[in-house]
N, CA and C of each residue as an Amber inpcrd file, in Angstrom:
protein
   195
   0.8470000  -1.1820000   0.0000000   0.0000000   0.0000000   0.0000000
   0.8880000   1.2400000   0.0000000   0.5070000   2.2250000  -0.7560000
   1.2760000   3.4590000  -0.8500000   1.1190000   4.2850000   0.4190000
   2.1890000   4.9480000   0.8020000   2.1720000   5.8110000   1.9840000
   1.3890000   7.0800000   1.6710000   0.4430000   7.4320000   2.5550000
  -0.3480000   8.6450000   2.3700000   0.3920000   9.8250000   2.9730000
   0.3290000  10.9690000   2.3090000   0.9760000  12.1790000   2.8050000
  -0.0480000  13.0190000   3.5620000   0.1990000  13.2120000   4.8450000
  -0.6890000  14.0090000   5.6740000  -0.1770000  15.4370000   5.7390000
  -1.0950000  16.3990000   5.6610000  -0.7690000  17.8200000   5.7190000
  -1.5120000  18.4170000   6.9070000  -0.7920000  19.1410000   7.7600000
  -1.4240000  19.7750000   8.9090000  -2.0590000  21.0910000   8.4830000
  -3.3380000  21.2570000   8.8390000  -4.0560000  22.4810000   8.5060000
  -3.6330000  23.6030000   9.4390000  -3.4550000  24.7750000   8.8970000
  -3.0560000  25.9300000   9.6900000  -4.1140000  27.0090000   9.5740000
  -4.2370000  27.8090000  10.5730000  -5.1160000  28.9900000  10.6480000
  -6.5850000  28.7030000  10.3460000  -7.0600000  27.5100000  10.7050000
  -8.4870000  27.2120000  10.5400000  -9.2260000  27.5560000  11.8290000
  -8.5760000  27.3880000  12.9720000  -9.2370000  27.6530000  14.2400000
 -10.1280000  26.4900000  14.6400000 -11.0940000  26.7610000  15.4820000
 -12.0230000  25.7360000  15.9540000 -13.3180000  25.8240000  15.1560000
 -13.3440000  25.1420000  14.0200000 -14.4990000  25.2040000  13.1290000
 -14.7930000  23.8260000  12.5590000 -15.9930000  23.6850000  12.0140000
 -16.3300000  22.4770000  11.2770000 -15.8370000  22.6390000   9.8430000
 -15.2960000  21.5480000   9.2860000 -14.7750000  21.5900000   7.9200000
 -15.3640000  20.4350000   7.1080000 -15.4410000  20.6370000   5.8010000
 -15.9290000  19.6050000   4.8920000 -14.7280000  19.0330000   4.1570000
 -14.5280000  17.7090000   4.2800000 -13.4090000  17.0200000   3.6470000
 -13.9210000  16.1440000   2.5060000 -13.1540000  16.0750000   1.4190000
 -13.4960000  15.2310000   0.2770000 -12.4740000  14.0970000   0.1790000
 -12.9590000  12.8690000   0.1920000 -12.0900000  11.6850000   0.1280000
 -11.3690000  11.6330000  -1.2180000 -10.0650000  11.3910000  -1.1780000
  -9.2680000  11.3090000  -2.4140000  -9.5560000  10.0210000  -3.1870000
  -9.9930000   8.9660000  -2.4850000 -10.2060000   7.6780000  -3.1350000
 -11.5580000   7.5640000  -3.8280000 -12.6470000   7.9840000  -3.1470000
 -13.9800000   7.7680000  -3.7220000 -14.7740000   9.0480000  -3.9700000
 -14.3040000  10.2080000  -3.4700000 -14.9970000  11.4630000  -3.7120000
 -16.0880000  11.7920000  -2.7070000 -16.2890000  10.9400000  -1.7030000
 -17.2950000  11.1870000  -0.6720000 -16.9220000  12.4190000   0.1470000
 -17.9100000  13.2420000   0.4990000 -17.6650000  14.4160000   1.3280000
 -18.2260000  14.1910000   2.7190000 -17.4370000  14.5340000   3.7310000
 -17.8430000  14.3900000   5.1190000 -17.5270000  15.6650000   5.8760000
 -18.3270000  15.9380000   6.8970000 -18.1030000  17.0980000   7.7530000
 -17.5070000  16.6090000   9.0690000 -16.4430000  17.2810000   9.5230000
 -15.8090000  16.9500000  10.7870000 -15.3340000  18.2280000  11.4620000
 -14.9740000  18.1130000  12.7130000 -14.4740000  19.2530000  13.4670000
 -12.9740000  19.3890000  13.2170000 -12.4470000  20.5990000  13.2740000
 -11.0300000  20.8130000  12.9660000 -10.0940000  20.3200000  14.0680000
 -10.6100000  20.1380000  15.2790000  -9.7830000  19.6490000  16.3880000
 -10.3120000  18.2960000  16.8470000  -9.9820000  17.2660000  16.0790000
 -10.4820000  15.9220000  16.3370000  -9.6350000  15.2270000  17.3970000
 -10.2040000  14.1960000  18.0200000  -9.4710000  13.4230000  19.0210000
  -9.3060000  11.9650000  18.6090000  -9.8680000  11.5850000  17.4560000
  -9.6970000  10.2320000  16.9370000  -9.5920000  10.2970000  15.4080000
  -9.1690000   9.2030000  14.8200000  -8.9610000   9.1370000  13.3710000
 -10.3110000   9.2230000  12.6510000 -10.3710000   9.9950000  11.5560000
 -11.5760000  10.1090000  10.7300000 -11.3820000   9.2270000   9.5010000
 -12.3000000   8.2680000   9.3080000 -12.2420000   7.3910000   8.1370000
 -13.4520000   7.6530000   7.2570000 -13.3050000   7.3980000   5.9740000
 -14.3850000   7.5940000   5.0150000 -15.5070000   6.5910000   5.2870000
 -16.7490000   7.0720000   5.2820000 -17.9040000   6.1950000   5.5200000
 -18.1630000   5.2540000   4.3530000 -17.6750000   5.5730000   3.1630000
 -17.9250000   4.7640000   1.9740000 -16.8280000   3.7170000   1.7590000
 -15.5650000   4.1540000   1.6480000 -14.4810000   3.2310000   1.2890000
 -13.5860000   2.8440000   2.4630000 -13.6650000   3.5510000   3.5980000
 -12.8980000   3.1850000   4.7770000 -11.4730000   3.7050000   4.8240000
 -11.0730000   4.5520000   3.8810000  -9.7070000   5.0880000   3.8990000
  -9.5930000   6.1820000   4.9730000  -8.3860000   6.3860000   5.4710000
  -8.1430000   7.3950000   6.4900000  -8.1530000   8.7730000   5.8520000
  -9.0300000   9.6460000   6.3580000  -9.1470000  10.9990000   5.8240000
  -8.3870000  12.0100000   6.6750000  -8.3290000  11.7950000   7.9850000
  -7.6630000  12.7390000   8.8810000  -7.2380000  12.0170000  10.1550000
  -6.2140000  12.5650000  10.7970000  -5.7590000  12.0070000  12.0720000
  -5.4640000  13.1540000  13.0380000  -5.6070000  12.8840000  14.3340000
  -5.3820000  13.9400000  15.3310000  -3.8950000  14.1860000  15.5570000
  -3.5670000  15.4080000  15.9910000  -2.1690000  15.7570000  16.2850000
  -2.0180000  16.3750000  17.6580000  -3.0890000  16.4290000  18.4340000
  -3.0590000  17.1080000  19.7180000  -3.5370000  18.5490000  19.5920000
  -3.8260000  18.9700000  18.4030000  -4.3350000  20.3150000  18.1020000
  -5.1700000  20.2160000  16.8440000  -4.8200000  20.9710000  15.8360000
  -5.5130000  20.9310000  14.5500000  -5.1510000  19.6420000  13.8180000
  -6.0950000  19.0750000  13.0940000  -5.9040000  17.7840000  12.4460000
  -4.9090000  17.8160000  11.2910000  -4.4380000  16.6300000  10.9230000
  -3.6550000  16.4280000   9.6980000  -4.5490000  15.6520000   8.7470000
  -4.5400000  16.0050000   7.4680000  -5.4440000  15.3590000   6.5240000
  -4.7410000  14.9970000   5.2140000  -5.2710000  13.9510000   4.5740000
  -4.8380000  13.5890000   3.2200000  -5.8940000  14.0250000   2.2180000
  -7.0310000  14.4720000   2.7220000  -8.1700000  14.8400000   1.8830000
  -8.1320000  16.3070000   1.4960000  -8.9600000  16.6390000   0.5250000
  -9.1120000  18.0280000   0.1000000 -10.1540000  18.7000000   0.9880000
  -9.8400000  19.8910000   1.4880000 -10.8020000  20.6670000   2.2670000
 -11.6560000  21.4530000   1.2770000 -12.9650000  21.1240000   1.2310000
 -13.8460000  21.7730000   0.2640000 -14.6560000  22.9100000   0.8680000
 -14.6100000  23.0510000   2.1860000 -15.3480000  24.1500000   2.7950000
 -15.1050000  24.2670000   4.2820000 -15.2630000  25.4760000   4.7940000
 -15.1950000  25.7430000   6.2320000 -16.5640000  26.2690000   6.6240000
 -17.2060000  25.5880000   7.5630000 -18.5800000  25.9370000   7.9350000
 -18.6240000  26.7920000   9.1810000
């Protein structure tokens, strides 16, 4: 399996964000300061992981709510 590159989001603050899965295109809403791993509801791939602050993601951020 290929290694996924996680990118830490900066200057988002404490907000809800919409993430788009790179594998299947599914969009999910999550909080920017998560405490557990976020997986896609459709394909099960890891979309984001916690860092003790703002999340790290492999997905595209399509919106800040």
